[in-house]
Legacy VTK file of the C-alpha trace (Angstrom):
# vtk DataFile Version 3.0
C-alpha trace
ASCII
DATASET POLYDATA
POINTS 318 float
-23.267 -9.687 -2.755
-24.246 -6.554 -0.805
-22.454 -4.204 1.573
-23.673 -3.851 5.153
-24.802 -0.473 6.434
-22.044 2.068 6.964
-21.578 4.755 9.577
-23.383 8.016 8.786
-21.182 10.115 6.530
-21.585 13.132 8.841
-20.079 11.124 11.716
-16.966 10.399 9.695
-16.624 13.967 8.453
-17.017 15.411 11.949
-14.209 13.174 13.237
-11.989 14.233 10.337
-12.766 17.879 11.129
-11.250 17.351 14.581
-7.865 16.330 13.128
-5.935 19.595 12.890
-2.986 18.327 10.854
-4.745 15.878 8.536
-2.653 15.458 5.391
-3.900 12.381 3.536
-6.823 9.984 3.403
-6.888 6.604 1.697
-10.074 4.716 0.864
-9.443 0.991 0.760
-11.292 -2.316 0.754
-11.920 -5.018 -0.436
-13.075 -3.145 -3.485
-14.328 0.256 -2.261
-16.182 0.985 -5.518
-18.102 -2.310 -5.445
-21.400 -0.505 -4.775
-22.423 2.273 -7.134
-24.522 3.728 -4.312
-21.456 3.848 -2.052
-19.506 5.670 -4.766
-22.172 8.347 -5.149
-23.283 8.758 -1.537
-20.066 8.141 0.403
-16.842 8.068 -1.606
-17.392 11.146 -3.754
-18.524 13.275 -0.757
-15.425 12.122 1.183
-13.187 13.056 -1.738
-14.876 16.449 -2.107
-14.309 17.045 1.598
-10.626 16.172 1.245
-10.239 18.464 -1.748
-11.919 21.334 0.141
-9.386 20.969 2.989
-6.341 20.559 0.761
-6.004 16.951 1.951
-4.485 14.535 -0.565
-6.576 11.468 -1.368
-6.028 7.959 -2.684
-8.347 5.080 -3.529
-7.126 1.489 -3.632
-9.083 -0.271 -6.364
-8.658 -3.167 -8.772
-10.385 -1.055 -11.517
-12.156 -4.111 -12.961
-15.668 -2.591 -12.869
-17.321 -0.393 -15.500
-15.168 2.575 -16.501
-17.870 5.167 -15.760
-17.621 4.327 -12.046
-13.993 5.497 -11.959
-14.646 8.366 -14.331
-17.119 9.769 -11.799
-14.479 9.686 -9.067
-11.527 11.013 -11.065
-12.236 14.785 -10.815
-11.966 14.682 -7.014
-9.171 12.128 -6.585
-5.412 12.646 -6.345
-4.161 9.059 -6.746
-5.806 5.900 -8.080
-3.834 3.034 -6.538
-4.072 -0.368 -8.210
-2.477 -3.719 -7.442
-0.670 -5.263 -10.391
1.347 -8.459 -10.024
0.839 -10.040 -13.426
2.482 -10.627 -16.783
-0.591 -12.134 -18.459
-4.215 -13.107 -17.843
-3.164 -16.543 -16.571
-1.271 -14.878 -13.703
-4.338 -12.837 -12.810
-6.511 -15.969 -12.859
-4.127 -17.787 -10.547
-3.272 -14.956 -8.153
-6.366 -12.778 -8.155
-8.761 -15.523 -7.173
-6.560 -17.633 -4.898
-8.677 -16.651 -1.872
-12.056 -16.273 -3.578
-13.534 -19.412 -2.001
-15.175 -20.502 -5.259
-14.167 -21.481 -8.761
-13.699 -18.725 -11.331
-13.298 -19.648 -14.987
-10.227 -18.558 -16.918
-12.466 -16.791 -19.456
-14.123 -14.686 -16.746
-10.758 -13.816 -15.200
-9.306 -12.898 -18.594
-12.178 -10.468 -19.246
-11.560 -8.748 -15.920
-7.826 -8.629 -16.599
-8.346 -6.928 -19.964
-10.836 -4.503 -18.432
-8.357 -3.642 -15.673
-5.668 -2.839 -18.236
-8.095 -0.915 -20.443
-9.485 1.137 -17.546
-5.994 1.959 -16.306
-4.906 3.155 -19.729
-8.011 5.340 -20.086
-7.670 6.841 -16.614
-3.974 7.567 -17.193
-4.649 9.088 -20.617
-7.357 11.238 -19.051
-4.865 12.778 -16.649
-5.515 10.828 -13.446
-2.410 9.920 -11.450
-2.383 6.111 -11.385
0.034 4.298 -9.081
0.512 0.544 -9.513
1.687 -1.552 -6.579
3.512 -4.861 -7.035
4.403 -7.347 -4.328
7.684 -9.272 -4.354
6.829 -12.867 -3.466
7.525 -16.429 -4.547
5.445 -15.986 -7.714
6.733 -12.593 -8.818
10.339 -12.200 -7.679
11.764 -13.353 -11.026
9.158 -11.434 -13.081
9.357 -7.918 -11.650
10.987 -6.385 -14.739
8.243 -7.793 -16.994
5.537 -6.588 -14.599
7.137 -3.145 -14.600
7.092 -3.014 -18.394
3.317 -3.568 -18.470
2.795 -0.940 -15.756
4.694 1.582 -17.864
2.643 0.625 -20.929
-0.554 1.322 -18.966
0.616 4.894 -18.399
1.086 4.651 -14.627
3.095 7.505 -13.112
4.393 5.504 -10.153
5.398 1.891 -9.561
5.212 1.009 -5.878
7.094 -2.141 -4.828
6.865 -4.028 -1.529
7.945 -7.439 -0.319
4.909 -9.550 0.552
5.017 -10.927 4.075
3.125 -13.966 5.418
0.404 -12.161 7.343
-3.375 -11.699 7.284
-4.749 -13.065 3.976
-1.219 -14.140 2.968
-0.430 -15.974 6.203
0.322 -19.253 4.393
2.495 -17.609 1.739
5.788 -19.373 0.939
8.620 -17.058 1.937
11.531 -16.074 -0.311
14.880 -15.361 1.310
16.601 -11.976 1.506
19.028 -12.794 -1.321
16.141 -13.582 -3.683
14.533 -10.306 -2.630
17.745 -8.330 -3.228
18.245 -9.990 -6.632
14.666 -9.153 -7.614
15.117 -5.488 -6.709
18.472 -5.302 -8.510
16.959 -6.789 -11.681
14.080 -4.311 -11.483
16.496 -1.388 -11.136
18.533 -2.686 -14.089
15.479 -2.843 -16.365
13.160 -0.064 -15.180
11.979 2.991 -17.053
13.686 5.861 -15.165
10.925 8.288 -16.121
8.480 6.404 -13.854
8.765 7.142 -10.138
9.654 3.938 -8.285
8.643 3.809 -4.629
9.958 0.966 -2.468
8.437 0.289 0.919
8.633 -2.180 3.812
12.070 -3.416 2.764
13.830 -5.581 5.385
17.164 -3.828 4.722
18.699 -1.191 6.994
21.921 0.796 7.180
22.411 -0.532 10.721
22.400 -4.124 9.405
25.526 -6.205 9.809
24.865 -7.694 6.358
26.999 -5.713 3.912
24.858 -6.839 0.932
21.840 -5.128 2.494
23.798 -1.890 2.869
25.163 -2.134 -0.685
21.632 -2.343 -2.084
20.489 0.596 0.037
23.372 2.719 -1.270
22.379 1.894 -4.821
18.737 2.746 -4.133
19.800 6.098 -2.678
21.755 6.977 -5.829
19.135 5.885 -8.377
17.235 8.778 -9.998
13.484 8.941 -9.387
13.590 6.251 -6.663
12.258 6.587 -3.109
12.486 4.178 -0.171
10.198 4.351 2.855
10.191 1.883 5.759
7.243 2.235 6.448
4.621 4.810 7.534
1.548 2.785 6.586
2.326 -0.024 8.983
2.668 2.130 12.073
1.500 5.723 11.591
-1.847 5.489 9.829
-5.239 5.226 11.499
-7.511 2.693 9.794
-11.215 3.382 10.353
-13.675 0.582 9.661
-16.591 2.457 8.069
-19.016 -0.345 8.917
-18.271 -0.615 12.657
-16.373 2.558 13.537
-13.490 0.584 15.020
-10.050 2.133 14.597
-6.831 0.185 14.067
-3.321 1.434 13.456
-1.318 -1.349 11.868
-2.571 -2.933 8.668
-1.712 -6.572 9.130
-0.785 -7.380 12.726
-3.144 -8.918 15.260
-3.536 -5.865 17.489
-7.109 -5.212 18.634
-8.878 -1.958 17.815
-7.722 1.056 19.818
-11.222 2.436 20.084
-14.240 3.551 18.098
-15.011 6.864 16.435
-18.453 6.794 18.053
-16.764 7.674 21.343
-13.134 8.626 20.594
-11.367 11.427 18.745
-8.905 10.244 16.109
-6.027 12.233 17.606
-6.659 10.626 20.997
-6.604 7.170 19.429
-3.315 7.912 17.724
-1.784 9.104 21.008
-2.999 5.869 22.597
-1.104 3.957 19.918
2.066 6.048 20.327
2.155 5.059 24.010
1.745 1.341 23.217
4.837 -0.851 23.825
4.690 -2.181 20.261
4.792 1.334 18.861
7.746 2.181 21.042
9.590 -0.947 19.841
9.845 0.476 16.314
9.921 4.166 17.193
13.343 4.993 15.803
14.742 7.481 13.313
18.285 7.752 11.997
18.902 11.214 10.501
22.328 10.157 9.199
20.745 7.963 6.521
17.136 9.213 6.502
15.720 5.949 7.878
12.664 5.655 10.103
13.188 1.987 10.960
11.008 -1.071 10.392
7.317 -1.596 10.728
6.008 -4.392 12.926
5.775 -6.976 10.138
9.439 -6.577 9.207
10.626 -6.565 12.796
8.620 -9.673 13.663
9.878 -11.609 10.641
13.556 -10.681 10.494
14.503 -8.781 13.645
12.398 -10.161 16.481
15.157 -9.850 19.100
16.675 -6.603 17.789
16.249 -3.267 19.576
16.315 -0.748 16.735
16.165 2.176 19.138
19.804 1.596 20.172
21.288 0.700 16.781
23.243 3.106 14.606
23.967 3.226 10.883
27.217 1.557 9.870
29.239 4.212 8.055
31.052 2.888 4.990
34.709 3.744 4.469
LINES 1 319
318 0 1 2 3 4 5 6 7 8 9 10 11 12 13 14 15 16 17 18 19 20 21 22 23 24 25 26 27 28 29 30 31 32 33 34 35 36 37 38 39 40 41 42 43 44 45 46 47 48 49 50 51 52 53 54 55 56 57 58 59 60 61 62 63 64 65 66 67 68 69 70 71 72 73 74 75 76 77 78 79 80 81 82 83 84 85 86 87 88 89 90 91 92 93 94 95 96 97 98 99 100 101 102 103 104 105 106 107 108 109 110 111 112 113 114 115 116 117 118 119 120 121 122 123 124 125 126 127 128 129 130 131 132 133 134 135 136 137 138 139 140 141 142 143 144 145 146 147 148 149 150 151 152 153 154 155 156 157 158 159 160 161 162 163 164 165 166 167 168 169 170 171 172 173 174 175 176 177 178 179 180 181 182 183 184 185 186 187 188 189 190 191 192 193 194 195 196 197 198 199 200 201 202 203 204 205 206 207 208 209 210 211 212 213 214 215 216 217 218 219 220 221 222 223 224 225 226 227 228 229 230 231 232 233 234 235 236 237 238 239 240 241 242 243 244 245 246 247 248 249 250 251 252 253 254 255 256 257 258 259 260 261 262 263 264 265 266 267 268 269 270 271 272 273 274 275 276 277 278 279 280 281 282 283 284 285 286 287 288 289 290 291 292 293 294 295 296 297 298 299 300 301 302 303 304 305 306 307 308 309 310 311 312 313 314 315 316 317
């Protein structure tokens, strides 16, 4: 019920100062706004620092706490990122507390669900850029259009969509097949609001794939207005700093040990250490012909374990 001590804020800021080409920071959790003290003494100063450097910022939150906590952050924040995989309170009760380790009543979950929707609407109406992320999995793949409708109603400016892979907290997740994933994306494209930016990431589909259905979907995605596909910077090109221990990781969900600690290492040096790692080199590809930067490690491990992407080329359609 309480957060452990964090690294001194000055230590984090001094390490960020050393990064010459810093472009974005993302504050994630758990729930990063869980502690009001952390919001006031750590998160807001970090966001002010980012704003002073022209660095874009994002917070990943479930926005289920009191509204004034998010209102205090909003003036310094570029993007409020929420997870939204629900069509009703019952979905939230089932999905949101699947890993809680204790029983949560439906009534309590429903109150949080309504608060999440209410807070999102207020933040959006107040001018904050809210981006809602949905995961395509065995529970949601037939409901994505309905989920999208609620996200639009909440005033979100972006709907971010990713397949959910069996890793980390979701290691025991039942897996849907690629056809179910393609059908889910096609249905979402058929029923989406084109005024809302749709950002797809971590898709297991590539123009160098021998599966023509994969390439057909990618061509459609490329032609759709207000749609972006990225595969996938977060899983291989982002440094993740644990603010409690100082340990630095690169990939979000794979079992690679920390590359070092900010108490003794510069962030740029840690990133170079990752770039030289064999795993990084295994997905270090870029195909200018189709604007593809290849898979992240999760996708490669699940669908393309024996494939060398660095020697593949896009299949040009006639």
